[in-house]
C-alpha positions in Angstrom: -253.5 -51.5 57.6 -254.9 -55.0 57.4 -251.5 -56.6 57.6 -250.8 -54.7 60.9 -254.1 -55.9 62.4 -253.4 -59.5 61.4 -249.9 -59.2 62.8 -251.2 -57.8 66.1 -253.8 -60.6 66.4 -251.0 -63.2 65.8 -248.8 -61.5 68.4 -251.6 -61.3 71.0 -252.4 -65.0 70.4 -248.8 -66.0 70.8 -248.7 -63.9 74.0 -251.8 -65.6 75.4 -250.3 -69.1 74.6 -247.0 -68.2 76.2 -248.9 -66.9 79.3 -250.9 -70.1 79.5 -247.8 -72.3 79.1 -245.6 -70.4 81.6 -248.2 -69.7 84.3 -251.5 -71.7 84.0 -249.9 -75.1 83.2 -247.5 -75.0 86.2 -250.3 -73.7 88.5 -252.6 -76.6 87.5 -249.8 -79.1 88.1 -249.2 -77.6 91.5 -252.9 -77.8 92.4 -253.0 -81.4 91.3 -250.0 -82.2 93.4 -251.5 -80.4 96.4 -254.6 -82.6 96.0 -252.5 -85.8 96.0 -250.6 -84.5 99.1 -253.9 -83.8 101.0 -255.2 -87.3 100.1 -252.0 -88.9 101.3 -252.1 -86.9 104.6 -255.7 -88.2 105.2 -254.5 -91.7 104.5 -251.6 -91.3 107.0 -253.9 -89.6 109.5 -251.9 -86.4 109.8 -252.3 -82.7 108.8 -249.8 -81.3 106.3 -249.2 -78.0 108.1 -248.3 -79.7 111.4 -244.9 -80.7 109.9 -241.9 -78.9 108.4 -241.8 -78.2 104.7 -245.5 -78.5 103.9 -244.9 -77.9 100.2 -242.7 -81.0 100.1 -245.2 -83.2 102.0 -244.7 -86.1 103.0 -240.9 -85.6 103.2 -241.2 -83.1 106.1 -243.6 -85.4 108.0 -241.2 -88.3 107.7 -238.3 -86.0 108.6 -240.1 -85.2 111.8 -241.2 -88.6 112.8 -238.4 -91.0 111.8 -235.8 -91.3 114.5 -232.2 -92.6 114.2 -231.9 -96.3 115.2 -235.4 -97.3 114.0 -235.4 -100.7 112.2 -236.6 -101.3 108.7 -239.9 -102.6 110.0 -240.4 -99.5 112.2 -239.6 -97.2 109.3 -241.8 -99.1 106.8 -244.8 -98.9 109.2 -244.5 -95.1 108.9 -243.4 -94.5 105.3 -246.4 -95.5 103.3 -248.3 -94.4 100.3 -245.4 -94.1 97.9 -245.5 -94.8 94.2 -242.3 -96.8 94.2 -239.3 -97.5 96.3 -235.8 -98.7 95.3 -233.1 -100.2 97.5 -229.6 -99.1 96.6 -226.2 -100.3 97.7 -227.6 -102.4 100.6 -228.1 -99.4 102.8 -230.2 -96.8 101.0 -233.8 -96.5 99.9 -235.1 -94.0 97.4 -238.8 -93.2 97.6 -240.9 -91.8 94.7 -244.2 -90.1 95.6 -247.0 -89.1 93.3 -245.2 -90.4 90.1 -242.8 -93.1 88.9 -241.2 -90.5 86.6 -238.1 -89.1 88.2 -238.7 -85.7 86.8 -242.2 -85.4 88.2 -242.0 -87.4 91.5 -241.3 -86.0 94.9 -238.2 -88.0 95.9 -236.2 -88.5 99.0 -233.7 -91.0 100.3 -233.5 -92.9 103.6 -230.1 -94.1 104.8 -229.4 -97.0 107.1 -226.3 -98.3 108.7 -224.9 -101.8 107.9 -227.0 -103.3 110.8 -230.2 -102.0 109.1 -230.9 -99.1 111.6 -232.2 -95.9 110.2 -229.7 -93.0 110.1 -231.2 -90.1 108.2 -233.5 -88.8 105.5 -232.2 -86.7 102.7 -234.6 -84.6 100.7 -234.1 -83.4 97.2 -234.3 -79.9 95.7 -236.8 -80.3 92.9 -234.6 -77.9 90.8 -231.4 -79.9 91.1 -232.7 -83.5 91.1 -229.7 -85.0 93.0 -231.1 -88.4 93.8 -230.7 -90.9 91.0 -230.9 -94.6 90.5 -227.7 -96.4 89.5 -226.7 -99.9 88.7 -226.6 -100.7 92.5 -230.4 -100.1 92.8 -233.3 -102.5 92.5 -237.1 -102.2 93.0 -238.4 -102.8 96.5 -237.7 -101.8 100.1 -234.7 -103.0 102.1 -235.2 -105.8 104.7 -237.9 -107.7 102.7 
């Protein structure tokens, strides 16, 4: 009977650890990200829920306020508070928010035409991680 009790205790302990790993850890990461988003919103002088895609803030905010034809300077006056930015291929910028680690960062790309006018913002599905840095990318924003 003692072996069964020990086995039951081990299984319950493993169950608790799995629960912690699969639910508590992701929840605490989401709460930490939410705090970073709220701080950024305060710094930008906006409210997260006033813009589309609040869970992906600030991407939804920038999606709403950036307009085609804006210059680099106009865009860079709005797009602030990022962790890092990369220029790619002479017409693209990839922004990293909340982390420099590509797997943890909220990332989106801004595309410009050859004259340096803003064309569009492309977000990224955090599950597919479609935006990447290649050999045509270097640190820093375009137009500087």
